[in-house]
N, C-alpha and C positions, 0 to 999 in steps of 0.2 A: 518210276523215277526215283532213284536212290541217292541223288546228290545231297550231301550234307548241307543244311541251310546255314550252318555256322561253322567257322574253322575249328571251334571246340565243341563238338556235338554234345558231349556230356554236360557242358555248361550252357545248354540251350537257353534256359530262362534268363541267364545273366547277359546274353548276347542280344543287342538291340534288334528289333524287327527289321529296321533298315539295313543293318549289317548282314542279317540272314538273307535278305532278298539279294543284296549285292553279291553274296558268296555263292549263290546258286549257279549251276552250269547253264547259262542262258543260251549257249549254242545248242545244247541238248534239248532244252525246252522249246526253242523256236523250231527245231527240226521236227519234234514230236507234234507240235501244233500244226505245222505244214502237212505232215503225213497223216495224222489221225484226227485232227480237229479238236483235240483236248490233250491235256497232260496232267499227270498226278505228281505232286511235289510232296515228298515224305517229310513229316515232322516239322512243318513250318512253325507250329506253336508247340510249346512244352505242355505236358498234362496239367500242371498247375495254372498255366495261362488259360488253357481251355476251361478249367473249372471256374476260374475267376470271371471270365467273360460270360459263361453260362449263368453265373449267379447274378449278373446284372439285370436279367430279364424282369425281375420283380420290382426294379427301381423305376417308378413312373417318371421321375424327374429327368431321366436320361433319354426319353423317347418322345417322338412327336405324334405317333399314331400306332394303333393296334388293329390288325386285320384278322378276323376269324374266317378261315377259308370257306367253310360250309355256307356262310351267308352270301357268298359271291359265286359259288359254283367252282371254286378253285381246287376243291378236294376236302380234306379234313386236317385239322391242326390250326396253328396260328403263327403269326409273326409280328414283330414290332420294328418300326423304323426308328433309328437313332435320330435325335435332334443334334444340331450344332451347339456347342463344340462336341466333336466325337470323342469317345474314350481314346486315350493316348495311343494304345497299341493299334487300334483300328485306323486312326488317322495316319500313323506312321506307315502301316502296311499299304494303305491306299496311295499315299504319296510316293512310296518307294517302288511299288509295282507298276504304276502307270507309265513312267518313262521307259521302263524295260519292255513294255508291250506296244508303245506308240509306234515305233519304227516298223514292227511287224504288221500292225493293222493298216498302216499307210501303204505298205507293199501289197497287202491283201486287197485294199480298195482299188489300187492301180490294176491289179490282175482282174478284178471284177468290173472294170470300166467305170468306177465311181471317181468323181472329181474331189470328193471330200478328203481332206488331209487333217491330221490331228497335231496340235502343238506338242512339243517334246516335254513339257512340264505340266503337272496337274493344275497348279493355280491358274495358269493361263487358260486352260481348258474350262475350268469352273467359271471363269469370268465370261466366257462365251455362252455357257449354259445360262448364267444369270441374265445376260443381255437378252436371251430368248425367253425369259420368264421362268426358267427352271432353277428354282432357288432352294428346294427342299432336299436335304441329304437322303441318300438312298441306302447306305449300309444298314444291315438289318440282322436281327437274331430271329431264327425260326425254331419253333418247338413242336414236336410231334409226340403223341402217346399211342398206346396200343390201338391198332386199327386205323390210325391216321395215315394219310398219303398226300402227295401233291401232284395234281394233274400236270401233264406235259404243257409247257408254256414258254413264253419269251418275256423278258423284263424290259419293256419299252415304256418310257415315261415322258416323251416329248420329242421335239425336233432333233435335238442333239442326243445321239446314242453312241456310246463307245462300244466297239464291236466285241470286246472280251470282258469277262467278269470272273470272279474267283469265289469259290465256296470252301469253307474250312470246317471240318467235322470237329465238334467240341466234345462229343460223347464217345464212349468206348464201345465198339461193337462186341457182341457176345457177353459183355459185362453189364452195360447200361441198357442195351436193347438188342433185339434180333429183327431181321428183315430190314426195311428202311434203306434199300440200296439206292445210290445215286444213279439215275438213268438218263442217257442222252439218246435222241433220235436224229437221224440225218436223212433228209428227203432230197434225193437227186432227181433231176428232170426225167420224167417218163420211167421212173423206177419206184419200186416199193421202198418204204422206209427201212433204214438200217438202224438197229438198236444196239447200244453199247451200255453195259453195266460197269461202273467204275468203282472198284473196291477201295474203301478208305478206312484207315485206322485213325484213332484219336490224334488230332493235330495235323493230319494230312490235309493238303489243299488240292483242289482240282481247278484248273484254268480252262475255260471253255467259251465258245461263241455265244453272244447274246441272241443273234438272229441268223446270220449267214456266214459262210466261209467259202473260199475258192477251192476248186478241185480241178486239177489239170486233166483235160481230155485229149482226144486225138486231134481236135481242132482248136486247141487253146484251153483257156480256163472257162469254167462255168460255175454258177452260183448254187450252192447247196443250202437248204433251209434247215436250221437246227432248232430243236426244242429240248427242254430238260425238265426233270421231275424227280420225285422220290416214290419208291414202291411202298406198299403197305407195311407198316410196322406189325410184326407178329407178337412182340412183347416189349415192355419197358418204355423208356422215353429217350428221345433223340433231339439234340440241339445242334444248330449250325450257325456259323457266322457267314453272311453273304456280303461281299464287297463289290459294289457296282460303282463305276467310275463317273457316270453322268448323274446329275441331279434331276429332280422331278419338278413338274409344275404343281 
């Protein structure tokens, strides 16, 4: 995906995150998600923004919890969930991306026979989450070091689950780390899993399903189960920003 996220690509850091999201080729993004179940967005964040976000990891005041993956059987590495209020760029990206994706996921749910429909704006959706007891923010920073990895998983936190999420690579491959590829698997009924490795550069985003996506078959649509993870780091350190649109209990 090579759509420029800002009309003035060279001035990426001076272009607001919401403007970058609005400037993306959403027709291309939607078509890629329909066809492949994921899409890569080039340079959604500038290198200096990636570095600034990565540096937040050690500021305890910004986070509500820390998870060491090995303690829970999730893999190796760790991550921290932001507390409200979110850092400005994280909040802006979350609010700007949601309405661009809501129409697509409503169409996906219809195709999969689900009656669930999502509001067109993120504040309304968060109010539904809170009414169901899901009040904790879910955007997070993940950190991996040499030998770390993340098992294939799904990010489900309660009754309300928005079907798409976004991960943005904050570190520079081959400079900050080697290995650590973003991996997706797709399990179709009565078939073996399909594996997809999504190559990312610093500042690139990948949009992908939390749990399911529809695939058109000879007798209509059927539901494929999706999982994602990170392969083992061979060297260095890797940090990622994860943007999940539903809140947690």
